[in-house]
C-alpha positions in Angstrom: -9.2 -12.2 -6.7 -7.8 -13.5 -10.0 -7.3 -17.2 -10.8 -5.9 -18.6 -14.0 -6.1 -22.3 -14.5 -4.1 -24.2 -17.2 -3.7 -21.2 -19.5 -2.0 -22.1 -22.8 -1.4 -19.7 -25.7 0.6 -20.4 -28.9 1.3 -18.3 -32.0 2.5 -19.2 -35.5 5.7 -17.5 -36.6 6.0 -18.5 -40.2 5.7 -22.3 -40.1 7.0 -22.5 -36.5 4.6 -22.8 -33.5 5.8 -20.6 -30.6 4.5 -21.5 -27.2 4.1 -18.3 -25.2 2.2 -19.6 -22.2 2.1 -23.2 -21.3 -0.2 -24.7 -18.6 0.0 -21.5 -16.5 -1.6 -21.5 -13.1 -1.8 -18.2 -11.2 -3.7 -17.2 -8.1 -3.6 -13.5 -6.9 -5.6 -12.7 -3.8 -7.2 -9.4 -3.1 -5.1 -6.3 -2.2 -1.9 -7.7 -3.7 0.5 -5.7 -5.9 2.5 -7.8 -8.3 4.9 -7.1 -11.1 5.3 -9.0 -14.3 8.8 -9.0 -15.6 10.7 -10.8 -18.3 12.5 -10.4 -21.6 10.9 -9.3 -24.8 8.7 -12.1 -26.2 8.3 -14.0 -23.0 4.5 -13.5 -22.8 4.0 -10.5 -20.5 1.6 -8.6 -22.9 -0.2 -11.8 -23.8 -0.7 -12.6 -20.1 -2.1 -9.1 -19.5 -4.4 -9.3 -22.5 -5.8 -12.6 -21.2 -6.2 -11.2 -17.7 -8.0 -8.1 -19.2 -10.3 -10.3 -21.2 -8.9 -8.7 -24.4 -7.5 -12.0 -25.7 -8.9 -15.5 -25.4 -6.5 -18.2 -24.4 -6.4 -21.4 -26.6 -6.9 -23.4 -23.4 -7.6 -22.7 -19.8 -10.0 -21.0 -17.4 -10.1 -17.4 -16.1 -11.8 -16.5 -12.8 -12.1 -12.9 -11.6 -13.8 -12.5 -8.2 -14.9 -16.1 -8.5 -16.8 -15.4 -11.8 -15.9 -17.8 -14.7 -14.9 -15.2 -17.3 -13.6 -17.7 -19.9 -17.2 -18.7 -20.8 -18.5 -15.1 -21.3 -19.6 -13.9 -24.7 -17.8 -10.9 -26.3 -20.5 -8.5 -25.2 -20.5 -9.9 -21.6 -16.6 -9.6 -21.5 -16.9 -6.0 -22.6 -19.4 -5.2 -19.9 -17.5 -7.1 -17.2 -14.3 -5.3 -18.2 -16.1 -1.9 -18.1 -17.3 -2.5 -14.6 -14.4 -4.5 -13.0 -11.1 -4.0 -14.8 -8.9 -0.9 -15.1 -5.9 -0.3 -17.2 -3.0 2.1 -16.5 -0.7 2.6 -19.5 2.6 4.3 -19.1 
């Protein structure tokens, strides 16, 4: 199970602040297939990086299988990712 609560991520582009994800809430139950679609720059890769514990959101909480992953250290995230998260790149 994946649960994201109040995920916010912004980037600076020059002097402008770009809000990519704003107060995102997402619940995905076990055994579900989902697709993430949208135009270039809409936050798809940022979202996947946050779910994969590769990028830390500026705000919000990440729960994977009911484990609070947002408070893990870098080493703990690496070990959790190694044992619980898979990536398929195409």
